[in-house]
C-alpha positions as CSV (number, residue, x, y, z in Angstrom):
1,M,55.9,143.3,7.1
2,P,54.8,144.7,3.8
3,G,53.2,142.3,1.6
4,E,53.1,139.2,4.2
5,T,51.1,138.3,7.1
6,R,52.2,136.4,10.1
7,R,49.7,133.5,8.8
8,D,51.9,133.4,5.7
9,L,55.1,133.3,7.2
10,A,54.2,130.8,9.9
11,W,55.2,127.9,7.6
12,L,58.9,129.3,7.5
13,A,58.4,129.8,11.6
14,F,58.0,126.2,12.2
15,G,62.0,125.7,10.9
16,R,63.0,128.0,13.3
17,V,61.4,127.1,16.6
18,P,64.0,125.7,19.0
19,G,63.0,122.3,20.3
20,L,60.3,121.7,17.8
21,G,61.6,119.9,14.8
22,C,60.1,117.8,12.2
23,V,58.5,114.9,14.4
24,G,57.2,118.0,16.6
25,F,55.6,119.7,13.6
26,R,54.0,116.4,12.6
27,R,52.2,116.2,16.2
28,I,50.7,120.0,15.6
29,A,49.8,118.9,11.7
30,D,48.0,115.8,12.8
31,H,46.4,118.0,16.0
32,F,45.3,121.0,14.3
33,A,43.1,121.5,11.2
34,D,45.7,124.0,10.0
35,P,48.9,123.9,11.6
36,V,49.8,127.9,11.7
37,D,47.0,128.0,14.2
38,A,49.7,126.6,16.6
39,F,51.3,130.1,16.4
40,F,48.1,132.1,17.5
41,D,45.5,129.8,19.5
42,G,47.5,130.0,22.6
43,R,49.2,127.9,25.5
44,A,46.1,126.0,26.4
45,A,45.6,124.7,22.5
46,L,49.2,123.6,22.5
47,S,49.3,121.8,25.7
48,R,46.4,119.6,24.4
49,V,48.9,118.4,21.5
50,P,49.7,114.8,22.1
51,G,53.6,114.5,22.7
52,L,54.4,118.0,22.4
53,N,56.9,119.2,24.9
54,R,57.4,122.1,27.0
55,A,60.4,123.5,25.4
56,A,58.6,123.5,21.9
57,I,55.5,125.3,23.3
58,D,57.6,128.0,24.6
59,G,59.5,128.2,21.7
60,I,56.1,128.8,19.5
61,L,54.7,131.1,21.7
62,A,57.7,133.4,22.4
63,F,58.4,133.4,18.4
64,S,59.2,137.1,17.3
65,A,61.7,136.9,14.2
66,W,58.8,137.9,11.8
67,D,60.6,140.5,10.0
68,L,63.7,137.8,9.5
69,L,61.2,135.6,7.7
70,A,59.8,138.2,5.8
71,D,63.5,138.9,4.2
72,E,63.6,135.0,3.7
73,M,60.6,135.4,1.6
74,R,62.0,138.0,-0.4
75,R,65.1,136.1,-1.0
76,V,62.8,133.0,-2.3
77,R,61.2,135.3,-4.7
78,A,64.3,136.7,-6.0
79,A,65.7,133.2,-6.6
80,G,63.0,132.3,-8.4
81,A,62.2,129.6,-5.9
82,R,58.9,128.8,-4.4
83,L,57.7,127.6,-0.8
84,V,55.7,124.6,-0.6
85,G,53.8,124.2,3.0
86,Y,52.9,120.8,4.2
87,T,49.1,121.5,3.5
88,D,49.9,123.0,-0.1
89,P,48.0,120.8,-2.7
90,S,51.2,120.3,-4.5
91,Y,53.1,119.0,-1.5
92,P,54.2,115.5,-2.4
93,E,51.8,113.0,-0.9
94,R,54.3,110.3,-0.2
95,L,56.6,112.8,1.6
96,R,53.5,113.9,3.5
97,A,52.9,110.6,4.8
98,V,56.4,110.1,6.4
99,P,56.7,110.3,10.2
100,D,58.8,113.5,10.4
101,P,57.8,115.6,6.9
102,P,59.7,119.0,6.3
103,P,56.9,121.7,7.3
104,V,58.0,123.5,4.2
105,L,59.8,122.8,1.0
106,Y,61.9,125.3,-0.8
107,A,61.6,124.2,-4.5
108,R,62.8,125.0,-7.9
109,G,61.4,123.7,-11.1
110,S,58.2,121.4,-11.4
111,L,56.6,119.9,-8.2
112,E,54.4,117.7,-10.5
113,V,57.7,115.7,-11.2
114,A,58.4,115.1,-7.6
115,S,54.9,113.7,-7.3
116,R,54.9,111.3,-9.6
117,A,56.0,107.4,-9.2
118,A,59.5,107.7,-8.2
119,V,62.5,105.5,-7.3
120,A,65.8,106.6,-5.5
121,V,69.0,105.8,-6.8
122,V,71.9,106.5,-4.8
123,G,75.5,105.1,-3.9
124,T,79.2,105.8,-3.6
125,R,80.7,109.3,-4.5
126,A,83.8,107.4,-5.9
127,P,82.0,104.7,-8.2
128,S,83.8,102.0,-10.4
129,E,82.9,102.0,-14.2
130,Y,80.8,99.2,-13.3
131,G,78.8,101.3,-11.0
132,R,78.2,104.1,-13.5
133,E,77.1,101.5,-16.0
134,M,74.8,99.8,-13.8
135,T,73.2,103.3,-12.7
136,R,72.9,104.4,-16.4
137,L,71.3,101.0,-17.3
138,L,68.8,101.1,-14.5
139,C,67.8,105.1,-14.7
140,R,67.5,104.3,-18.5
141,G,65.0,101.7,-17.8
142,L,63.2,103.7,-15.1
143,A,62.9,106.8,-17.5
144,A,61.6,104.9,-20.1
145,T,58.9,103.4,-18.1
146,G,57.6,106.6,-16.8
147,V,59.2,106.3,-13.3
148,A,61.2,109.7,-11.8
149,V,64.5,109.3,-10.6
150,V,65.2,110.7,-7.2
151,S,68.7,111.5,-6.0
152,G,70.9,113.7,-4.0
153,L,73.1,115.4,-6.6
154,A,76.1,114.4,-5.0
155,R,79.3,113.3,-7.0
156,G,79.5,109.6,-8.5
157,I,76.5,107.4,-8.6
158,D,73.9,110.5,-7.5
159,G,75.1,112.9,-10.4
160,E,75.0,109.6,-12.9
161,A,71.5,109.0,-12.1
162,H,70.4,112.9,-12.9
163,E,72.5,112.9,-16.0
164,T,71.0,109.6,-16.9
165,A,67.1,110.2,-16.4
166,L,68.0,113.6,-18.0
167,F,69.6,112.1,-21.1
168,Q,66.6,109.7,-21.3
169,G,64.1,112.4,-21.5
170,G,62.7,111.1,-17.8
171,G,61.8,113.3,-14.8
172,T,64.3,113.4,-12.0
173,V,64.4,115.3,-8.6
174,A,67.3,116.1,-6.6
175,V,67.3,117.0,-2.9
176,L,69.8,119.1,-1.4
177,G,71.3,119.4,1.8
178,S,72.0,123.1,1.3
179,G,69.8,125.7,0.2
180,V,68.3,125.3,-3.2
181,D,70.5,128.4,-4.2
182,V,73.6,126.6,-3.1
183,P,74.2,123.8,-5.4
184,Y,76.7,121.1,-3.9
185,P,78.9,120.0,-4.8
186,P,80.0,123.1,-6.9
187,E,80.9,121.4,-9.9
188,H,77.1,120.0,-10.3
189,R,75.9,123.9,-10.5
190,D,75.2,123.3,-14.3
191,L,73.6,119.8,-13.7
192,C,71.5,121.3,-10.9
193,R,70.1,124.0,-13.6
194,R,69.3,121.0,-15.8
195,V,67.5,119.2,-13.2
196,E,65.4,122.2,-12.6
197,A,64.7,122.4,-16.0
198,G,63.8,118.7,-16.4
199,G,62.3,118.0,-12.9
200,A,62.8,119.6,-9.6
201,V,65.3,120.8,-7.0
202,L,64.2,120.5,-3.3
203,S,65.2,121.3,0.2
204,E,63.9,121.9,3.7
205,H,66.7,124.3,4.5
206,P,66.6,128.2,4.3
207,M,68.0,129.9,1.3
208,G,71.8,130.5,1.6
209,T,72.1,127.6,3.8
210,A,75.6,125.9,3.4
211,P,76.3,122.2,2.8
212,L,77.1,121.3,6.5
213,P,77.9,117.6,6.8
214,H,74.8,117.1,9.5
215,H,72.4,118.2,7.0
216,F,72.9,115.0,4.8
217,P,71.6,112.1,7.0
218,A,68.2,114.1,7.6
219,R,68.2,115.0,3.9
220,N,68.3,111.3,3.0
221,R,64.8,110.8,4.6
222,I,63.4,113.2,2.0
223,I,65.2,111.2,-0.9
224,S,63.5,108.1,0.5
225,G,59.9,109.6,1.2
226,L,59.6,110.8,-2.0
227,S,60.2,107.5,-3.5
228,L,58.6,104.0,-3.8
229,G,62.0,102.4,-3.4
230,V,65.6,102.9,-3.0
231,V,68.3,101.5,-5.2
232,V,71.7,101.2,-3.6
233,V,74.6,100.9,-6.3
234,E,78.0,100.7,-4.9
235,A,78.6,101.7,-1.3
236,T,80.9,101.4,1.4
237,E,79.9,99.9,4.8
238,R,79.8,103.6,6.4
239,S,78.3,105.0,3.3
240,G,75.5,107.7,3.6
241,S,73.4,105.5,0.8
242,L,72.9,103.0,3.6
243,I,71.4,105.6,5.8
244,T,68.9,106.3,2.9
245,A,68.1,102.5,3.0
246,R,67.5,102.6,6.7
247,W,65.3,105.5,6.0
248,A,63.5,103.6,3.4
249,L,62.9,100.6,5.7
250,E,61.5,102.9,8.5
251,Q,59.2,104.5,5.9
252,G,57.8,101.3,4.6
253,R,59.6,101.8,1.4
254,E,61.2,98.8,-0.8
255,V,64.9,98.5,-0.7
256,F,67.1,97.2,-3.6
257,A,71.0,96.3,-4.2
258,V,72.9,96.2,-6.8
259,P,75.5,93.5,-6.2
260,G,79.4,93.9,-7.1
261,P,82.4,92.2,-7.4
262,A,83.4,90.0,-4.1
263,G,86.1,91.8,-1.8
264,S,85.6,95.0,-3.1
265,S,84.9,97.6,-0.4
266,R,82.1,99.2,-2.7
267,S,80.2,95.9,-2.8
268,R,80.3,95.7,1.1
269,G,77.2,98.0,1.7
270,P,74.8,96.6,-1.1
271,H,76.0,93.0,0.0
272,R,75.0,94.0,3.4
273,L,71.7,95.1,2.8
274,I,70.9,92.0,0.4
275,R,71.9,89.7,3.4
276,Q,69.6,91.7,5.6
277,G,66.9,91.1,2.9
278,A,67.1,93.9,0.5
279,K,66.1,92.4,-3.5
280,L,69.0,92.1,-5.3
281,V,68.8,93.9,-8.7
282,E,70.3,93.0,-12.1
283,N,68.2,95.0,-14.4
284,V,65.3,97.4,-14.2
285,A,62.6,94.7,-14.4
286,D,63.8,93.6,-11.1
287,I,62.9,97.1,-9.6
288,I,59.4,97.2,-11.4
289,E,58.4,93.9,-10.5
290,E,58.4,95.0,-6.9
291,I,56.7,98.2,-7.2
292,A,54.2,97.2,-9.6
293,P,51.3,97.2,-7.7
294,Q,52.0,100.8,-6.8
295,L,52.4,101.8,-10.4
296,A,48.8,100.1,-11.6
297,A,47.1,103.5,-11.3
298,A,50.2,105.5,-12.8
299,P,49.7,106.7,-16.5
300,S,50.6,104.5,-19.2
301,P,54.6,104.4,-19.8
302,P,55.8,106.8,-22.4
303,C,57.5,104.1,-24.5
304,D,55.9,103.1,-27.8
305,S,55.3,99.3,-28.0
306,S,53.5,99.6,-31.0
307,P,54.2,96.9,-33.7
308,E,56.4,99.5,-35.5
309,T,58.7,99.7,-33.0
310,A,58.7,96.1,-31.2
311,M,62.2,94.5,-30.9
312,Q,62.8,91.3,-32.4
313,P,64.8,88.5,-31.0
314,D,67.6,89.0,-33.4
315,G,67.9,92.7,-32.6
316,S,66.1,93.7,-35.8
317,S,63.1,96.3,-35.5
318,L,60.5,97.1,-37.9
319,L,61.5,100.8,-37.2
320,G,63.0,100.5,-40.8
321,G,65.5,97.9,-39.6
322,A,67.2,100.6,-37.7
323,A,68.3,98.4,-34.9
324,G,69.8,95.8,-37.2
325,E,71.7,98.5,-39.1
326,I,73.3,99.7,-35.9
327,L,74.5,96.5,-34.8
328,R,76.1,96.0,-38.2
329,D,77.7,99.6,-37.8
330,L,79.1,98.7,-34.3
331,E,80.9,95.9,-36.0
332,A,83.6,98.6,-37.0
333,G,83.7,99.9,-33.7
334,P,81.7,101.8,-30.8
335,L,79.5,104.9,-31.9
336,Q,78.2,107.8,-30.2
337,V,74.9,108.4,-29.5
338,D,74.5,111.6,-32.0
339,D,76.4,109.2,-34.4
340,V,73.4,106.5,-34.2
341,I,71.1,109.6,-34.2
342,E,72.4,110.7,-37.6
343,R,72.5,107.5,-39.3
344,T,69.0,106.3,-38.3
345,G,67.2,109.7,-38.8
346,L,65.1,108.9,-35.7
347,S,64.5,111.2,-32.8
348,P,66.7,111.4,-29.6
349,Q,63.7,110.0,-28.0
350,Q,63.4,106.8,-30.1
351,V,67.0,106.3,-30.2
352,S,67.2,106.3,-26.4
353,Q,64.4,103.7,-26.3
354,M,65.7,101.6,-29.2
355,L,69.3,101.5,-27.6
356,L,67.9,100.7,-24.1
357,E,65.9,97.8,-25.4
358,M,68.9,96.4,-27.2
359,E,71.2,96.9,-23.9
360,L,68.5,95.0,-22.0
361,Q,68.9,92.1,-24.6
362,G,72.6,92.2,-24.3
363,L,72.9,93.2,-28.0
364,L,75.1,96.3,-27.4
365,K,76.6,97.9,-24.1
366,Q,77.2,101.4,-23.1
367,L,80.6,102.7,-22.6
368,P,81.9,105.7,-20.9
369,G,80.9,109.2,-22.9
370,Q,77.5,108.1,-24.3
371,R,79.2,105.5,-26.5
372,Y,77.8,102.3,-27.4
373,A,79.6,99.1,-28.7
374,L,78.3,95.6,-29.6
375,G,77.1,93.3,-26.5
376,T,77.7,89.6,-26.1
377,A,74.4,88.5,-27.7
378,G,75.1,91.0,-30.5
379,T,78.5,89.6,-31.2
380,G,76.8,86.3,-31.2
381,N,74.3,87.2,-33.8
382,R,76.5,88.7,-36.5
């Protein structure tokens, strides 16, 4: 095994031992000062691990596929990824605390983002425009307050959540049900690259692992484990998003649900969660209110609340009156974000902050394609 020792590869081996699993690994991690000692201290030491069954003990003692793991390490390096073992200082602390943490994470991008205060936003793969609009509103608000957005890179709500966090300049984390070198769905390959550049892409699966159906329910425990809470935006009663919500409850996380139109199949999942005690969410303030105690020690949010940028009740601003000018321009019809940037001369981040504040006040609303139109309050002020 050139360049690698068995101790180096033992983290990978935990995922290959028949009968062990993540719960068995957690028992080992709670017992040994260094979990990799489980491979080298013998049967007597393993027999003293509370709850570790005979099949797992036999599997650890009989493990011999070290050369295959050395090949796996070479694939990790060739893909520009890295391995993060359970005891690595950069392993996300919230995930380490769940009952069944992955022994090792395959990671691309910044692990720092995965350790920030974060909220998961998940939902249907076939959202309505209302669902997309609510996802954009919530994720812009989270990003503007410095909270990272976690999701699963799936079609629909997941993709919208990642896209919005990236557009707002916030951190985002995608957790895959495949290898980190196998983005799924295929049409999100470019999005996956952008998430890696602006956050992190994580998986517990070896390189080259296909997106098999049974990987996704287990993947969802990582999504919730990384997060302070889980927001469900549109989901049928059989949606995988409800699995994520169940994991969140088991892990002691907050559960949020966005209500939808009565009678819509996409509303049934969130409405069921609300009946079961999930917090009803209409805007990002509903989320921040619940997680505020856990954010108390976090760095100040990146938004500028100085007098120069403060929004006024009539939608005007001391940013050279930019907000009021935009409201007047919107009377002629919707504007693209790039048009707003050009007309105001502000930076993209300043424009994103301004548009978010105006949207939260009802002064404007977002349309498909990153376009904006007057909102109800904006029309009333003209």
